[in-house]
C-alpha positions in Angstrom: 0.0 0.0 0.0 1.3 3.4 -0.9 1.7 5.6 2.2 1.6 9.4 2.3 5.1 9.8 3.9 8.2 9.5 1.8 11.6 8.8 3.3 12.5 12.5 3.4 9.3 13.4 5.3 9.7 10.4 7.6 13.3 11.5 8.5 12.3 15.0 9.2 9.4 14.0 11.4 11.6 11.6 13.4 14.3 14.3 13.8 11.6 16.7 15.2 10.1 14.0 17.5 13.5 13.1 18.9 14.0 16.7 19.9 10.6 16.9 21.4 10.9 13.5 23.3 14.2 14.7 24.9 12.8 18.0 26.0 9.3 16.7 27.1 9.4 12.9 27.5 6.1 12.8 29.4 4.4 15.0 26.8 5.8 12.9 24.0 4.5 9.6 25.5 1.1 11.2 26.1 1.0 12.1 22.4 1.9 8.6 21.3 -0.8 7.2 23.6 -3.3 9.5 22.2 -2.3 8.7 18.7 -2.6 5.0 19.4 -6.1 5.6 20.9 -7.1 7.5 17.8 -6.9 4.3 15.7 -9.2 2.6 18.0 -11.5 5.6 18.1 -11.8 5.7 14.3 -12.7 2.0 14.1 -15.3 2.0 16.9 -16.7 5.3 15.6 -17.5 3.6 12.3 -18.8 0.5 14.1 -20.9 2.7 16.4 -22.4 4.7 13.5 -23.3 1.4 11.8 -24.9 0.0 14.9 -26.7 3.3 15.5 -28.2 3.3 12.0 -29.2 -0.3 12.4 -30.9 0.2 15.7 -32.5 3.4 14.4 -34.0 1.6 11.4 -35.3 -1.3 13.5 -36.8 1.2 16.1 -38.6 3.1 13.3 -39.9 -0.1 11.8 -41.2 -1.3 15.2 -42.8 2.1 16.0 -44.4 2.7 12.6 -45.2 -1.0 12.2 -44.0 -0.6 8.7 -41.9 -3.4 7.3 -41.2 -2.3 3.8 -38.7 -3.8 1.5 -36.3 -0.9 1.5 -36.0 -0.9 5.3 -35.3 -4.6 5.3 -32.7 -4.2 2.5 -31.0 -1.4 4.7 -30.9 -3.7 7.7 -29.3 -6.5 5.7 -26.8 -4.1 4.2 -25.8 -2.7 7.6 -25.5 -6.1 9.1 -23.3 -7.3 6.2 -21.3 -4.0 6.3 -20.6 -4.4 10.1 -19.6 -8.0 9.6 -17.2 -7.1 6.8 -15.6 -4.4 9.0 -15.2 -6.8 11.9 -13.7 -9.5 9.8 -11.3 -7.1 8.1 -10.0 -5.8 11.4 -9.6 -9.2 13.0 -5.9 -9.5 12.6 -4.1 -12.8 13.3 -0.5 -13.0 14.2 1.3 -16.3 13.3 3.2 -18.1 16.0 7.0 -17.9 15.6 8.8 -20.9 14.2 11.6 -22.8 15.8 12.3 -25.7 18.2 9.8 -25.4 21.1 11.5 -26.6 24.2 9.8 -27.8 27.4 10.8 -27.2 31.0 11.4 -30.9 31.7 13.8 -31.2 28.7 15.8 -28.0 29.5 15.4 -27.2 33.2 18.6 -25.3 33.3 17.5 -22.9 30.6 14.1 -22.3 32.2 15.7 -21.8 35.6 18.1 -19.2 34.0 15.2 -17.3 32.3 13.0 -17.6 35.4 15.7 -15.9 37.6 16.0 -13.1 35.1 12.2 -12.7 34.8 11.8 -12.5 38.6 14.5 -9.9 39.1 13.3 -7.8 36.2 9.6 -8.2 37.2 8.9 -9.4 33.6 6.0 -11.6 32.7 6.5 -15.3 32.4 7.0 -16.8 29.0 4.4 -19.2 27.7 6.9 -20.7 25.2 10.7 -20.7 24.7 12.1 -21.5 21.3 15.5 -22.3 20.0 16.3 -21.1 16.5 19.3 -21.2 14.1 19.7 -17.4 14.0 22.4 -15.4 15.7 19.9 -13.4 17.7 17.6 -13.3 20.7 14.2 -11.7 20.9 11.0 -11.5 22.8 7.6 -11.6 21.0 4.2 -10.9 22.4 1.5 -12.4 20.2 -2.0 -11.0 20.7 -4.5 -13.8 20.5 -7.4 -11.4 19.9 -5.7 -9.0 17.4 -6.4 -5.4 18.5 -8.0 -6.6 21.7 -4.8 -8.1 23.1 -4.5 -11.1 25.4 -0.8 -11.6 24.9 1.0 -14.8 24.5 4.7 -14.4 25.4 7.5 -16.1 23.5 11.3 -16.0 24.1 13.2 -16.8 21.0 16.9 -17.7 21.4 19.4 -18.4 18.7 21.7 -21.4 19.5 24.6 -19.8 17.5 24.3 -16.8 19.9 24.6 -19.1 23.0 27.6 -20.8 21.4 29.3 -17.5 20.8 28.9 -15.9 24.3 30.0 -16.6 27.8 27.2 -17.1 30.4 27.5 -13.6 31.8 27.4 -12.1 28.3 24.4 -14.3 27.5 22.7 -13.2 30.7 23.2 -9.5 29.7 21.7 -10.2 26.2 18.6 -11.9 27.8 18.3 -9.2 30.4 18.1 -6.6 27.5 15.4 -8.6 25.8 13.4 -9.1 29.0 13.9 -5.4 29.7 11.5 -4.7 26.9 8.8 -6.2 29.0 10.0 -5.0 32.4 8.4 -2.0 34.2 5.5 0.3 33.2 7.5 2.2 30.6 8.5 -0.9 28.7 5.0 -2.4 28.9 3.7 0.8 27.3 6.4 0.7 24.7 5.7 -3.0 24.0 2.0 -2.2 23.5 2.8 0.6 21.1 5.2 -1.8 19.2 2.4 -4.3 18.8 0.0 -1.6 17.5 2.6 -0.8 14.8 2.6 -4.4 13.6 -1.2 -4.6 13.9 -2.0 -1.6 11.9 0.4 -2.5 9.2 -1.2 -5.9 8.9 -4.6 -4.2 8.7 -3.4 -1.9 6.0 -1.9 -4.7 4.0 -4.8 -7.0 4.5 -7.4 -4.5 3.4 -5.2 -3.4 0.4 -4.7 -6.9 -0.8 -7.9 -8.5 0.3 -10.0 -7.1 -2.6 -12.8 -5.9 -0.3 -13.7 -2.6 -1.9 -16.2 -1.6 0.8 -13.7 -1.9 3.7 -10.9 -0.3 1.7 -13.2 2.6 0.7 -13.9 3.3 4.4 -10.3 3.0 5.7 -8.1 3.9 2.8 -7.7 7.7 3.4 -7.4 7.2 7.1 -4.8 4.4 6.9 -2.7 6.3 4.4 -2.3 9.0 6.8 -2.4 7.2 10.1 -0.1 4.2 9.6 3.1 6.1 8.5 2.5 8.9 10.9 1.9 6.5 13.8 5.0 4.5 12.7 7.2 7.6 12.9 6.0 8.3 16.4 6.4 4.7 17.6 9.8 4.5 15.9 11.2 7.2 18.2 9.7 5.3 21.2 11.1 2.0 20.0 14.6 3.5 19.9 14.2 5.0 23.3 13.1 1.6 24.5 16.3 0.0 23.3 18.4 2.4 25.5 16.0 1.6 28.3 16.4 -2.1 27.9 20.2 -1.7 27.9 19.8 0.2 31.2 17.7 -2.6 32.7 20.3 -5.1 31.7 23.1 -3.0 33.1 21.4 -2.6 36.5 21.0 -6.4 36.7 24.3 -7.7 35.2 26.5 -4.6 35.2 27.3 -2.1 32.5 30.7 -3.9 31.8 29.0 -7.2 31.0 26.4 -5.5 28.8 29.2 -3.6 26.9 31.2 -6.8 26.5 28.1 -8.6 25.3 27.4 -5.9 22.7 30.9 -5.9 21.4 31.2 -9.7 21.3 27.9 -10.0 19.5 29.0 -7.6 16.8 32.4 -9.2 16.4 31.1 -12.8 16.4 28.3 -12.0 14.0 30.9 -10.7 11.5 33.1 -13.7 12.2 30.2 -16.1 11.6 29.4 -14.5 8.3 33.1 -14.3 7.1 35.2 -16.4 7.5 33.1 -19.2 9.0 30.1 -19.5 6.7 32.1 -18.2 3.7 34.5 -21.1 4.1 31.6 -23.6 4.6 30.0 -22.4 1.4 33.3 -22.6 -0.5 33.3 -26.4 0.0 30.5 -26.6 -2.6 33.2 -26.2 -5.3 34.7 -29.6 -4.3 32.0 -31.5 -2.3 28.8 -32.8 -3.8 27.0 -33.1 -0.5 26.3 -30.4 2.0 28.3 -30.5 5.3 26.5 -32.6 8.0 27.8 -31.1 11.2 27.8 -27.3 10.6 26.7 -26.4 14.1 29.2 -28.7 15.7 31.9 -27.0 13.6 30.4 -23.7 14.7 30.8 -24.6 18.4 34.4 -25.5 17.9 35.1 -22.3 15.9 33.7 -20.1 18.6 35.9 -21.7 21.3 39.0 -20.8 19.3 40.7 -17.4 19.5 39.8 -15.0 16.7 43.1 -13.3 15.6 43.4 -9.9 17.1 43.9 -8.3 13.7 40.5 -9.7 12.5 38.8 -8.8 15.8 40.2 -5.2 15.6 38.9 -4.9 12.1 35.4 -6.2 12.9 35.2 -3.9 15.9 36.4 -0.9 13.8 33.7 -1.7 11.2 31.1 -2.0 13.9 32.1 1.3 15.5 32.0 3.1 12.1 28.3 2.4 11.7 26.0 5.3 12.5 22.5 5.3 13.9 20.0 5.8 11.2 16.3 5.5 10.5 16.4 2.1 8.8 16.4 0.4 12.2 15.1 1.3 15.7 18.3 -0.2 17.2 21.0 2.4 17.9 24.5 1.7 16.6 27.1 0.1 18.8 29.0 3.4 19.4 25.8 5.1 20.7 24.9 2.2 22.9 28.3 2.0 24.4 28.3 5.7 25.0 24.9 5.6 26.7 26.3 2.9 29.0 29.3 5.1 29.7 31.6 2.4 28.4 33.0 4.2 25.4 36.5 5.4 26.1 37.8 8.5 24.3 40.6 6.4 22.8 38.8 3.6 21.0 41.9 1.5 21.0 41.3 1.0 24.8 38.2 -1.1 24.1 39.0 -4.7 25.1 38.7 -7.3 22.5 36.9 -10.6 23.3 39.1 -13.2 25.0 39.0 -16.9 24.3 36.1 -18.7 26.0 36.7 -21.7 28.1 33.0 -22.6 28.3 30.2 -21.2 26.2 26.9 -20.2 27.6 25.3 -23.0 25.5 27.3 -25.6 27.4 26.9 -24.1 30.8 23.2 -23.4 30.6 22.0 -26.3 28.4 24.4 -28.9 29.9 24.5 -32.3 28.2 21.4 -31.5 26.2 23.6 -29.3 24.0 24.9 -32.3 22.1 21.4 -33.5 21.1 20.5 -29.9 20.1 23.5 -29.7 18.0 22.6 -32.9 16.2 19.1 -31.5 15.7 20.3 -28.2 14.1 22.9 -30.1 12.2 20.2 -32.2 10.6 17.9 -29.3 10.0 20.7 -27.3 8.2 21.7 -30.4 6.1 18.1 -31.1 5.1 17.5 -27.5 4.0 20.8 -27.2 2.1 20.9 -30.6 0.4 19.0 -29.6 -2.8 20.4 -26.1 -3.3 23.9 -27.4 -2.4 23.8 -30.0 -5.1 22.4 -27.5 -7.6 25.2 -25.1 -6.7 27.8 -27.9 -7.0 26.5 -28.7 -10.6 26.7 -24.9 -11.5 30.3 -24.9 -10.2 31.2 -27.9 -12.3 29.6 -26.2 -15.3 31.6 -23.0 -14.6 34.7 -25.0 -14.1 34.1 -26.6 -17.5 33.6 -23.1 -19.0 36.9 -21.9 -17.6 38.7 -24.9 -19.1 37.2 -24.1 -22.5 38.2 -20.5 -22.2 41.8 -21.4 -21.1 42.0 -23.9 -24.1 40.7 -21.3 -26.5 43.1 -18.6 -25.2 46.0 -20.8 -26.3 44.8 -20.9 -29.9 42.9 -17.7 -30.4 42.4 -14.3 -28.8 39.4 -14.0 -26.4 37.0 -11.1 -26.9 36.4 -8.6 -24.1 33.4 -10.5 -22.6 35.2 -13.9 -22.7 38.3 -12.3 -21.1 36.3 -10.8 -18.3 34.5 -14.1 -17.7 37.9 -15.9 -17.6 39.2 -13.4 -15.0 36.2 -13.9 -12.8 36.2 -17.7 -13.0 39.9 -17.9 -12.4 39.6 -15.7 -9.3 36.8 -17.9 -8.0 38.5 -21.2 -8.7 42.2 -20.6 -8.7 42.7 -17.6 -6.5 44.0 -14.0 -6.7 47.7 -14.9 -7.6 46.6 -16.8 -10.8 43.9 -14.2 -11.7 46.2 -11.2 -11.3 48.1 -11.3 -14.6 44.8 -11.9 -16.5 43.3 -8.9 -14.8 46.3 -6.9 -15.8 46.0 -7.9 -19.4 42.4 -6.8 -19.4 43.3 -3.4 -18.0 46.1 -3.1 -20.6 43.3 -3.3 -23.3 41.0 -0.9 -21.5 42.6 1.0 -18.6 39.2 2.8 -17.9 37.1 -0.3 -17.3 35.3 0.3 -14.0 34.8 -3.4 -12.9 38.4 -4.3 -13.8 39.8 -1.4 -11.9 37.6 -2.1 -8.9 38.6 -5.7 -8.8 42.3 -5.0 -9.3 42.2 -2.6 -6.4 40.7 -5.3 -4.1 43.2 -7.9 -5.2 46.2 -5.6 -4.6 44.8 -4.5 -1.2 44.2 -8.1 -0.2 47.9 -8.7 -1.0 48.8 -5.7 1.3 49.8 -3.6 -1.7 48.7 0.1 -1.2 48.8 0.7 -4.9 45.3 -0.9 -5.0 43.9 2.4 -3.7 44.5 4.2 -6.9 42.6 1.5 -8.9 39.6 1.7 -6.6 39.8 5.5 -6.8 39.7 5.4 -10.5 36.6 3.1 -10.4 34.9 5.4 -7.9 35.5 8.4 -10.1 33.4 6.7 -12.9 30.6 5.1 -10.8 28.9 6.9 -7.9 27.3 3.7 -6.8 30.5 2.0 -5.7 31.9 5.0 -3.7 30.6 3.9 -0.3 31.8 0.3 -0.6 35.1 1.5 -2.2 35.8 3.8 0.7 34.9 1.0 3.1 37.5 -1.3 1.5 40.2 1.4 1.6 39.2 2.4 5.2 39.6 -1.2 6.4 43.0 -1.5 4.7 44.3 1.7 6.2 43.1 0.8 9.6 44.9 -2.5 9.4 48.0 -0.6 8.5 47.5 1.7 11.5 47.1 4.8 9.3 44.1 6.1 11.3 44.1 9.7 10.0 44.0 8.6 6.4 41.4 6.0 7.2 39.2 8.6 8.9 39.2 10.7 5.7 37.8 7.8 3.7 35.2 7.2 6.4 34.1 10.8 6.3 34.0 10.7 2.5 31.8 7.6 2.6 29.4 9.2 5.1 29.1 12.3 3.1 28.6 10.4 -0.2 26.0 8.2 1.5 24.1 11.2 2.7 24.3 12.7 -0.8 23.1 9.5 -2.3 20.1 9.5 0.1 19.2 13.0 -0.9 19.6 12.1 -4.6 17.3 9.2 -4.1 14.7 11.3 -2.2 14.5 14.0 -4.9 14.1 11.3 -7.5 11.4 9.2 -5.8 8.6 11.7 -6.1 7.4 14.3 -8.6 5.5 17.5 -7.7 3.8 20.1 -9.9 6.1 22.8 -8.6 9.3 20.9 -9.5 11.5 22.4 -12.2 11.6 20.6 -15.5 13.8 21.0 -18.5 14.0 19.7 -22.1 14.8 16.0 -22.5 17.8 16.6 -24.7 17.6 13.3 -26.6 18.8 12.9 -30.2 16.3 12.5 -33.1 17.3 8.9 -33.4 16.4 8.2 -29.8 13.1 10.1 -30.2 12.3 8.0 -33.3 13.0 4.8 -31.4 10.6 5.9 -28.6 7.9 7.0 -31.0 8.0 3.7 -32.8 7.7 1.8 -29.5 4.9 4.0 -28.1 2.9 3.6 -31.3 2.3 0.0 -30.4 0.1 1.0 -27.4 -3.3 1.8 -28.8 -4.7 3.0 -25.5 -2.1 5.8 -25.3 -3.3 9.3 -26.4 -0.3 11.6 -25.8 3.2 11.3 -24.3 5.4 14.0 -22.8 9.1 13.5 -22.1 11.2 15.9 -19.9 13.9 15.9 -17.4 13.5 16.8 -13.8 16.0 19.4 -12.7 17.9 17.7 -9.8 20.4 19.1 -7.4 22.4 16.0 -6.6 24.3 14.1 -9.3 22.7 16.1 -12.2 24.8 14.1 -14.6 22.5 11.1 -13.7 19.4 12.5 -15.4 15.9 11.6 -14.3 13.5 11.5 -17.2 9.7 11.9 -16.6 7.5 10.2 -19.1 4.0 11.7 -18.8 1.5 9.4 -20.4 -2.2 10.3 -21.1 -4.5 7.4 -21.9 -7.6 7.4 -24.1 -10.8 7.6 -22.1 -14.3 6.9 -23.5 -17.0 9.6 -23.9 -18.8 8.3 -20.8 -15.7 8.1 -18.7 -14.6 5.0 -16.7 -14.7 3.7 -13.2 -11.4 1.7 -13.0 -8.9 4.4 -13.9 -6.3 3.6 -11.2 -6.2 -0.1 -12.2 -5.9 0.7 -15.9 -3.2 3.3 -15.1 -1.3 0.7 -13.0 -1.5 -1.9 -15.7 -0.2 0.4 -18.4 2.7 1.7 -16.1 3.7 -2.0 -15.5 3.5 -2.7 -19.2 5.7 0.2 -20.2 8.1 -0.6 -17.4 8.5 -4.1 -18.6 8.6 -3.5 -22.3 9.9 0.0 -23.1 13.5 0.0 -24.2 15.0 3.2 -22.7 18.4 3.0 -21.0 18.0 5.8 -18.6 16.4 6.4 -15.2 12.8 7.0 -15.9 9.7 7.9 -13.8 6.3 7.0 -15.3 3.6 9.5 -14.6 0.1 8.8 -15.7 -1.7 12.0 -16.7 -5.2 10.3 -16.8 -7.0 10.6 -13.4 -5.3 11.6 -10.2 -2.2 13.3 -11.8 -3.9 15.1 -14.6 -2.7 18.4 -13.2 0.8 17.6 -14.2 0.0 17.9 -17.9 0.1 21.7 -17.8 3.6 22.1 -16.4 5.0 19.3 -18.7 3.4 20.9 -21.8 5.2 24.2 -21.0 8.7 22.6 -21.5 10.0 23.0 -25.0 9.8 19.9 -27.2 8.1 17.9 -24.4 5.4 16.4 -26.5 7.1 13.4 -28.3 4.0 11.3 -29.3 0.4 12.0 -30.2 -2.1 9.3 -31.4 -4.4 11.0 -33.9 -6.6 7.9 -34.1 -10.0 8.1 -32.3 
C-alpha cells in the first residue's frame, strides 16, 4: 500500500520528534498514547455509527409497524457491512517458528530465564524457542488481534549461545526481557504491537480485494499508519536504550558492553570467515556438510586473531544510527552505558572462551540440540547445495574451455572478463592477477576491472590498490561507499588512522548525498522544475515507434526533472495520457497501473525514468509538462 510519507518526510518527522521527546518525555509519551487511541476511536466510531443506524431503522420499523422492502434491505446491508468491518480488522499473528523446548527437557535454561524474569519483574513466558539465528528476541502475540490477550515467546538463537559466555548471554537476555519490564516498557511493547497490527490491517485491506472496507479505511490508513509508525519509531529507539539500562542494572554495565561488542564481532566472524569457508566447499564437495553447528561450536571456542577482531570492531564502531532500524548503533549504545573510552583502542577485544553459555546453561542437552540443528541445516541445504555444485562444475568446464581457446585464439572482451572472474573464483588471486592486468592493458578505464584489481592488490597488502579503486569510484557513484569502506579497512589494518578517517568521512558524506539524490528522484510534484529531454532525433524516433504500439495511449510528454544531486544522472519523466471513452470510466487507477507496469517491462529506454500517468489523479501535471520546449514526443491521432 502506498503511504503518504516518503523517506525524506519520515526522516524530518523523526528528527523533530527526537528533539521533542528529549525535552518533554512525558508529553511525548502522552501524544503517542493519544495517537494510538485515535486508531481505535476511528474503528469504533464507524462501528458505532453502523450500529446506531441499524438500531434506528429497527426502532422506526417497530414504532411505525412498517416493514417495507427498502428498510429490510437497509438492515441486511448494515449487518453485512458491520460483519465485513469486523472480519477485516480481526488480525491474526502467526506463532513464531523454531524448536519449542519444554521445561522438563531443558530445566537449566528455564531456571536461567525464570531468575532473570523474577529480578526484572517481567511476565513469564508461555513458550521458549531455540532457532538457528544469531539473535535473541521476545515476542508478544495478541491472540485477539487489536483486543490483546498476549502470549509471550522467548526466541533464542543457538549460535548466539555458542558465541557468548554465560555472563554475556545473561546480559543479552536481560536486555530482551527489559523490553517487558516496568511500566515504561510495557507501554512501549503495547505501542510496538500496535505498529505491527496496523500494518497488517493496511496490508490485509489493500490486498484482500474488499472494496467496501478499503473505501472506508483507505484515506485514514494512508495518513495514520506512516504517521503512527514515525511516532512509535522514536519510542522504540528510546526503549532500546531503556532495555540496555535494565540489563546494566542487573548484570553490570561492563557485562552489557562486552556482550554488545562480542555479539557484533562474532556475528561478523560467523558471516566471514566461518560460513564463507563452509559455502566454499561446494566447489569440491557434492554433499552439504552434515555437522555445521558442531563445527560452529568449535570455531567459537578458538581465539579470533586480534587483527581480525580489531577490524570487525572498527567496522562496527564506524556504523551510524539511522532511520532504517530502531536499534541504535554500537557506538551510541556503548556511549549511553558510559563504556565508550575517548581512545577507542582502549576497548577490550573478546578473550578466548573456556566454556560457552550454551554448554553451561544447556548442559549435556547441548549435544542433542547440535545434532538436531545439524540435521535441519543439512536437510535445508541438500538440494540447493547439489544445484550449486552442478553450477560450479559447469563454470569450471567453461573456464577450461576459455583457457583452451586462449592458447589458440584471442578472447574477446566478454570472454576475457569471464575468464578473469572464474579464475579468481577457482584458482585464487595470484593466478587471476596477470589476466586482470591484461584486461586493463586493453581498456585502462574499465570500471569493474579497476575495482577488482584494487581489491586484489589490497588483499595482497599492496597500497597501490587504492589508486585503482579511486579510478573506479570516479566513474561510478554507486560504488563509492563500498570502495571507501574497503580502503578504510585496509588503512586501519596498516595503522594509518588519520587517512582512514578521511575515507570514512567521505563515505558518510557520499552516503548522505546518495540518500538526498534518491529522495529527490522518488517523487514528482507540480512545482518541480523541468527541463527539455535533450535526446537525439534517433532516440526520439525509437521511442515514437515503441509507443505507437500501445493503442490505449493518447499523448506522451518527455522531460527531465531538474535535480540538485548528481545532475549528470538524469531523471526522465514520461508523462502518459490514456484514451478515455466519452462516458468516462470507473477503473482508472487499475488501468493506469496496468499500463505503467506494461511500459516498465517493455519499453527500451536505457536511462532512469519515472512513469507519470496523466489520466486521473495526476492530470494536473500535464500543464507544467506541456510548457517545457519539445516535451510532446508522441500523439495518437486515431480516435
